C-alpha positions as CSV (number, residue, x, y, z in Angstrom):
1,X,78.8,151.5,132.6
2,X,75.9,153.9,132.8
3,X,73.1,153.0,135.3
4,X,70.6,152.7,132.6
5,X,72.7,150.3,130.5
6,X,70.8,147.3,129.3
7,X,72.7,144.0,128.7
8,X,71.8,141.8,125.7
9,X,71.4,138.7,127.7
10,X,72.1,137.1,131.1
11,X,72.6,133.6,132.3
12,X,71.3,133.4,135.9
13,X,71.2,130.9,138.8
14,X,73.7,128.5,137.2
15,X,76.8,127.0,138.6
16,X,79.6,128.8,136.7
17,X,82.9,127.1,136.1
18,X,85.7,129.6,136.9
19,X,89.2,129.1,138.1
20,X,88.8,125.3,138.3
21,X,85.7,125.4,140.5
22,X,82.0,126.2,140.5
23,X,80.3,129.2,142.0
24,X,76.7,130.5,141.9
25,X,77.1,133.6,139.6
26,X,75.2,135.4,137.0
27,X,76.8,136.2,133.6
28,X,75.9,139.3,131.6
29,X,76.6,139.6,127.9
30,X,76.8,142.5,125.6
31,X,78.5,143.1,122.2
32,X,79.4,139.4,121.9
33,X,81.5,139.5,125.1
34,X,81.1,138.6,128.7
35,X,80.5,142.1,130.2
36,X,79.9,141.4,133.8
37,X,79.9,138.5,136.3
38,X,78.2,139.0,139.7
39,X,77.1,136.8,142.5
40,X,73.6,135.4,141.9
41,X,70.9,137.5,143.3
42,X,69.7,140.9,142.0
43,X,68.9,140.9,138.3
44,X,70.5,143.7,136.3
45,X,68.6,145.4,133.4
46,X,68.6,142.8,130.5
47,X,66.8,142.1,127.2
48,X,66.8,138.3,127.7
49,X,67.2,136.3,130.9
50,X,68.1,132.6,130.8
51,X,67.4,130.7,134.0
52,X,70.1,128.1,134.4
53,X,69.0,126.6,137.8
54,X,70.5,123.2,138.4
55,X,72.7,123.5,135.3
56,X,76.4,124.0,134.9
57,X,77.7,126.9,132.9
58,X,81.0,126.1,131.1
59,X,83.3,127.9,128.7
60,X,82.6,127.0,125.1
61,X,84.6,123.9,124.2
62,X,87.5,123.9,121.8
63,X,88.3,120.9,119.6
64,X,91.9,121.4,118.4
65,X,91.8,118.5,115.9
66,X,89.1,118.0,113.2
67,X,89.2,117.0,109.6
68,X,86.4,118.6,107.5
69,X,86.0,117.8,103.8
70,X,88.9,115.4,104.1
71,X,89.6,114.2,100.6
72,X,91.1,110.8,100.2
73,X,90.5,110.5,96.4
74,X,87.9,107.7,96.1
75,X,86.4,108.8,99.5
76,X,85.6,112.2,101.0
77,X,84.7,112.5,104.7
78,X,81.0,112.8,105.4
79,X,80.9,116.3,107.0
80,X,81.3,119.7,105.4
81,X,81.5,122.8,107.5
82,X,77.8,123.2,107.7
83,X,77.1,119.7,109.1
84,X,80.3,119.5,111.2
85,X,79.7,122.8,112.9
86,X,76.1,121.9,113.6
87,X,77.2,118.6,115.2
88,X,79.9,120.4,117.1
89,X,77.4,122.9,118.5
90,X,75.2,120.1,119.8
91,X,78.3,118.9,121.6
92,X,79.1,122.3,123.1
93,X,82.0,123.0,120.8
94,X,82.2,126.7,119.8
95,X,85.6,126.7,118.2
96,X,87.4,124.0,116.2
97,X,90.7,123.8,114.4
98,X,90.9,122.1,111.0
99,X,94.0,121.3,108.9
100,X,95.1,122.7,105.6
101,X,95.9,120.1,103.0
102,X,99.5,118.9,103.2
103,X,102.0,121.0,101.2
104,X,105.6,120.2,100.2
105,X,106.6,123.8,99.1
106,X,106.0,127.3,100.5
107,X,104.3,128.4,97.3
108,X,101.4,126.0,97.9
109,X,100.4,127.6,101.2
110,X,98.3,130.4,99.9
111,X,96.2,128.2,97.7
112,X,95.5,125.7,100.5
113,X,94.6,128.5,102.9
114,X,92.2,130.1,100.4
115,X,90.5,126.7,99.8
116,X,89.9,126.2,103.5
117,X,88.6,129.8,103.9
118,X,86.1,129.1,101.2
119,X,84.9,125.9,102.7
120,X,84.6,127.4,106.1
121,X,82.1,130.1,105.0
122,X,79.4,127.5,105.9
123,X,80.4,127.3,109.6
124,X,78.0,128.0,112.4
125,X,80.9,128.1,114.9
126,X,84.3,129.8,115.0
127,X,87.3,128.1,113.4
128,X,91.0,128.2,112.8
129,X,93.5,126.1,110.9
130,X,96.8,124.3,111.3
131,X,99.3,124.4,108.4
132,X,100.2,120.8,107.3
133,X,103.3,119.6,105.6
134,X,104.1,116.4,103.8
135,X,107.5,115.4,102.6
136,X,108.5,119.1,102.9
137,X,111.7,120.1,101.0
138,X,111.5,123.8,101.2
139,X,112.5,126.7,103.5
140,X,111.2,126.0,107.0
141,X,111.7,129.6,108.2
142,X,109.8,131.0,105.2
143,X,106.9,128.7,105.7
144,X,106.6,129.3,109.5
145,X,106.8,133.1,108.9
146,X,104.1,133.0,106.2
147,X,101.9,130.8,108.5
148,X,102.3,133.0,111.5
149,X,101.4,136.1,109.4
150,X,98.1,134.4,108.5
151,X,97.3,133.8,112.1
152,X,98.4,130.1,112.1
153,X,101.1,129.4,114.7
154,X,100.9,125.7,114.3
155,X,102.5,123.3,111.8
156,X,101.5,119.7,111.6
157,X,103.8,117.0,110.2
158,X,103.8,113.2,109.9
159,X,106.6,110.7,110.8
160,X,104.8,108.1,108.7
161,X,102.8,107.7,105.4
162,X,105.9,107.4,103.2
163,X,103.7,105.6,100.7
164,X,101.7,108.8,100.1
165,X,104.8,111.1,100.3
166,X,103.5,112.6,103.5
167,X,106.4,111.5,105.7
168,X,108.5,114.4,106.8
169,X,112.3,113.7,107.1
170,X,114.0,113.8,110.5
171,X,116.2,116.5,109.2
172,X,113.2,118.7,108.5
173,X,111.5,117.7,111.7
174,X,114.6,118.9,113.6
175,X,114.5,122.2,111.7
176,X,110.8,122.7,112.5
177,X,111.3,121.9,116.2
178,X,114.4,124.2,116.5
179,X,112.4,127.0,114.7
180,X,109.5,126.6,117.1
181,X,111.9,127.6,120.0
182,X,112.8,130.8,118.2
183,X,109.4,131.8,116.8
184,X,106.9,130.5,119.4
185,X,105.3,128.3,116.8
186,X,104.0,124.8,117.8
187,X,104.8,121.6,115.9
188,X,102.0,119.1,115.8
189,X,103.2,115.6,115.2
190,X,101.4,112.4,114.0
191,X,103.9,110.1,115.8
192,X,104.2,106.6,114.4
193,X,107.4,105.0,113.3
194,X,107.3,104.5,109.5
195,X,109.8,101.6,109.4
196,X,107.9,99.5,111.9
197,X,104.7,100.0,110.0
198,X,106.2,99.3,106.5
199,X,108.0,96.2,107.8
200,X,105.1,94.9,109.9
201,X,104.2,92.3,107.2
202,X,100.7,91.7,108.7
203,X,97.9,90.2,106.7
204,X,95.6,92.8,105.2
205,X,92.7,91.7,107.4
206,X,90.6,93.8,109.8
207,X,90.8,91.3,112.6
208,X,94.6,91.9,112.9
209,X,94.6,95.5,111.8
210,X,96.1,96.8,115.0
211,X,99.2,94.7,114.5
212,X,99.9,96.5,111.2
213,X,100.4,99.8,113.2
214,X,101.5,98.3,116.5
215,X,101.8,100.2,119.8
216,X,105.6,100.0,119.5
217,X,105.4,102.3,116.4
218,X,103.9,105.0,118.6
219,X,106.0,104.4,121.7
220,X,109.3,104.3,119.7
221,X,108.5,107.4,117.7
222,X,107.4,109.5,120.7
223,X,110.7,108.6,122.4
224,X,112.6,109.7,119.4
225,X,110.8,113.0,119.3
226,X,111.2,113.6,123.0
227,X,115.0,113.0,122.6
228,X,115.0,115.7,119.9
229,X,113.1,118.2,122.1
230,X,115.4,117.5,125.0
231,X,118.4,118.2,122.8
232,X,117.2,121.3,120.9
233,X,114.2,122.4,123.0
234,X,111.3,123.9,120.9
235,X,107.7,122.9,121.4
236,X,105.8,119.8,120.1
237,X,102.2,118.7,120.4
238,X,101.7,115.0,119.9
239,X,98.3,114.4,118.4
240,X,95.9,111.5,119.1
241,X,98.1,109.6,121.5
242,X,96.7,106.0,121.8
243,X,98.9,104.2,124.3
244,X,99.2,104.6,128.0
245,X,102.7,103.2,127.7
246,X,103.7,106.2,125.6
247,X,102.8,108.4,128.5
248,X,104.5,106.2,131.1
249,X,107.7,106.5,129.0
250,X,107.4,110.3,128.9
251,X,106.8,110.6,132.6
252,X,109.7,108.4,133.4
253,X,112.3,109.9,131.1
254,X,111.1,113.3,130.1
255,X,108.9,114.6,132.9
256,X,110.6,118.0,132.9
257,X,109.5,118.6,129.3
258,X,105.9,117.7,129.8
259,X,103.5,120.8,130.1
260,X,106.4,123.0,128.8
261,X,107.9,121.7,125.6
262,X,105.8,118.6,125.0
263,X,102.0,118.7,125.0
264,X,99.8,115.6,124.7
265,X,96.4,115.2,122.9
266,X,94.2,112.1,123.0
267,X,90.7,111.3,121.7
268,X,87.5,109.8,123.2
269,X,87.7,106.7,120.9
270,X,90.9,105.5,122.6
271,X,89.2,105.6,126.0
272,X,86.0,103.9,124.9
273,X,86.9,101.4,122.2
274,X,89.6,98.8,122.0
275,X,91.0,96.6,119.3
276,X,88.6,93.7,120.1
277,X,86.0,95.5,117.9
278,X,88.2,94.7,114.8
279,X,87.3,91.0,115.3
280,X,83.5,91.7,115.0
281,X,81.4,91.5,111.8
282,X,81.4,95.2,111.4
283,X,85.0,95.8,112.4
284,X,85.6,98.0,109.4
285,X,83.4,100.7,111.0
286,X,86.1,101.3,113.6
287,X,89.1,101.5,111.3
288,X,91.2,104.6,111.9
289,X,94.9,105.5,112.2
290,X,96.5,105.2,114.7
291,X,94.3,102.1,115.5
292,X,92.5,101.2,118.7
293,X,94.6,99.5,121.2
294,X,94.4,96.6,123.7
295,X,92.3,96.9,126.9
296,X,95.5,97.0,128.8
297,X,96.8,100.0,127.0
298,X,93.4,101.6,127.3
299,X,93.5,101.2,131.1
300,X,97.0,102.7,131.2
301,X,95.7,105.7,129.1
302,X,92.9,106.3,131.7
303,X,95.4,106.2,134.5
304,X,97.5,108.8,132.7
305,X,94.6,111.2,132.1
306,X,96.4,113.9,134.2
307,X,99.4,113.8,131.8
308,X,97.1,114.5,128.8
309,X,96.6,118.2,128.1
310,X,93.8,118.3,125.6
311,X,91.1,116.1,124.1
312,X,90.6,116.4,120.3
313,X,88.3,114.2,118.3
314,X,90.3,113.7,115.0
315,X,86.8,113.9,113.5
316,X,86.8,112.3,110.1
317,X,83.7,110.1,109.6
318,X,82.7,108.1,106.6
319,X,79.4,106.3,105.9
320,X,78.7,102.7,106.6
321,X,78.6,101.9,102.9
322,X,82.0,103.5,102.4
323,X,83.5,101.7,105.4
324,X,82.1,98.3,104.4
325,X,82.7,98.7,100.6
326,X,86.0,96.7,100.8
327,X,87.1,93.9,103.0
328,X,90.8,94.8,103.2
329,X,91.6,97.5,105.7
330,X,94.2,99.0,103.3
331,X,91.3,100.0,101.0
332,X,89.0,101.3,103.7
333,X,88.9,105.1,104.5
334,X,90.3,105.6,108.0
335,X,88.5,107.8,110.5
336,X,85.7,108.1,113.0
337,X,83.2,110.8,114.0
338,X,83.1,112.1,117.6
339,X,82.3,115.8,117.6
340,X,78.8,115.7,119.0
341,X,79.5,113.4,121.9
342,X,83.1,114.0,122.8
343,X,82.7,116.1,125.9
344,X,79.9,114.0,127.5
345,X,81.7,110.8,126.8
346,X,84.8,112.0,128.6
347,X,82.7,113.7,131.3
348,X,81.2,110.3,132.1
349,X,84.6,108.8,132.7
350,X,86.3,111.7,134.5
351,X,83.7,114.1,135.7
352,X,84.6,117.8,136.2
353,X,88.3,117.2,136.0
354,X,88.0,116.8,132.2
355,X,86.7,120.4,131.7
356,X,90.1,122.1,131.4
357,X,91.1,119.7,128.6
358,X,88.2,121.1,126.5
359,X,88.6,124.8,127.5
360,X,91.5,126.6,129.0
361,X,94.2,124.0,128.1
362,X,93.6,124.1,124.3
363,X,93.0,127.8,124.5
364,X,96.4,128.4,126.1
365,X,98.3,125.8,124.0
366,X,96.8,127.0,120.7
367,X,96.9,130.7,121.2
368,X,93.2,131.3,121.7
369,X,93.5,132.6,125.3
370,X,92.1,134.8,126.7
371,X,89.5,135.3,124.0
372,X,88.4,131.6,124.2
373,X,88.5,128.9,126.8
374,X,87.6,130.8,129.9
375,X,84.6,132.6,131.6
376,X,85.8,136.0,132.5
377,X,84.9,139.6,131.8
378,X,86.2,140.7,128.3
379,X,86.3,137.2,126.9
380,X,84.1,136.0,124.0
381,X,80.6,135.0,125.3
382,X,81.1,131.4,124.2
383,X,79.2,129.4,126.8
384,X,77.7,125.9,127.3
385,X,74.7,125.2,129.5
386,X,75.1,121.6,130.6
387,X,72.6,119.4,132.4
388,X,74.7,116.9,134.5
389,X,71.7,114.7,135.3
390,X,70.0,114.3,132.0
391,X,70.4,110.9,130.2
392,X,71.1,110.5,126.5
393,X,71.3,107.5,124.1
394,X,73.9,108.1,121.5
395,X,72.9,107.9,117.8
396,X,74.4,109.4,114.6
397,X,73.3,112.8,115.8
398,X,73.7,115.8,113.5
399,X,76.7,114.6,111.5
400,X,76.0,113.6,107.9
401,X,77.5,110.2,108.7
402,X,74.9,107.5,109.2
403,X,76.4,105.9,112.3
404,X,78.3,106.8,115.5
405,X,81.0,104.5,116.8
406,X,79.2,104.8,120.2
407,X,75.7,104.0,118.8
408,X,73.2,103.0,121.6
409,X,75.5,103.9,124.4
410,X,73.7,105.5,127.3
411,X,75.5,108.5,128.8
412,X,74.6,110.9,131.6
413,X,75.1,114.6,131.1
414,X,73.7,116.6,128.1
415,X,74.7,119.8,126.4
416,X,71.4,121.7,126.6
417,X,72.4,125.0,125.0
418,X,75.5,126.4,123.2
419,X,76.1,130.1,122.8
420,X,78.7,131.5,120.4
421,X,79.7,135.1,121.1
422,X,76.4,135.8,122.8
423,X,74.2,134.1,120.2
424,X,72.4,130.8,120.8
425,X,73.4,128.1,118.2
426,X,71.6,125.4,120.2
427,X,68.9,126.4,122.6
428,X,67.3,123.7,124.8
429,X,68.4,121.0,122.4
430,X,66.9,122.9,119.4
431,X,69.1,124.2,116.6
432,X,68.7,127.9,116.2
433,X,72.1,128.8,114.7
434,X,73.1,131.2,111.9
435,X,76.3,131.0,109.9
436,X,78.1,133.4,112.3
437,X,81.4,131.4,112.4
438,X,84.5,133.6,112.2
439,X,88.1,132.8,111.3
440,X,90.1,133.2,114.5
441,X,93.7,134.4,113.9
442,X,95.8,132.8,116.7
443,X,98.6,135.4,117.0
């Protein structure tokens, strides 16, 4: 660059997270990209200088699993793209991936995609989508090809929810997995065994809700999927894994497939909450699927954190009134909100080792790398200024939902500022964002 070049902005004197470690470096931004990274010291010509002394500078976080405007008929989740992206920005998330509504035929794809694009015009942060199928009866190859051409290399399917015609047949699942090996697509799977759930014969009572979708449903289904992958290869990504025992099984029997053909996502709620909350007066507030597990499974999950590739939130909050409207869990909308506090919650448990699960791992797995998920010259200037010493008491935050499942919990470590492509969305805990969110094609 010319000697008289003036950068748009610089972040100076911060501890910059690069290559799995921290170093004292200054970051210079121009044209929405990271233009230059130099050792801290001499300040280069710059329009705006941000002093990040005693702060960590991290890549913008990626949440690979959110549900925005989730429509369940009687209920619709609390957040639209405006409120969800605002809450996300306060949590350091600069990109999230939502789901198209489930389709059963290829011809439905365009309509569902256009609907999401329209909704997402309100977003303050960047976004992408996963294609979702229900009881899909159509041509797998055609759907994957259409999805890939739209910048969506991921297809989500369900092994359960036969009652709402969302369960994908094993025959089609095999087709999708086999196709992924040929096309480079990624098959996301909600893995619970439908027969176990349908035959659980558990009373429709919140106190025993976990028994209606027991851990065996997840463990058995994950083994079945792993067997398929071992046989036909391909690539699967198991969403919202709840049981440490599921990971023990994969490590014991399918370790060679982990990190290559099988990728694992989990969520903060399964590390912080357990099924004992279902026995409390407000147990309905914590209903989600898959359910919260026992303390024993939770501890196993924590011990298996290295096996987990990414942390998503499965963000799908509903208001207190909606959660408490009915007593029977079968009538209650399932889902929790975690966008705003996801990173700090997990940082409190695992420290700096959790950072790749919010940054480079989801970027690599979901085809966002090297544009996202890393601090390097040429990448998008998506950055988080994080104060590791500051305390915060969790409340409902900036979601439209009127409670958080972590209400009143004290955590240490606060996202102070969030920058999207060189523009502040949150600056020193104040919202300053504009609707600059872009659709990211993940070719």
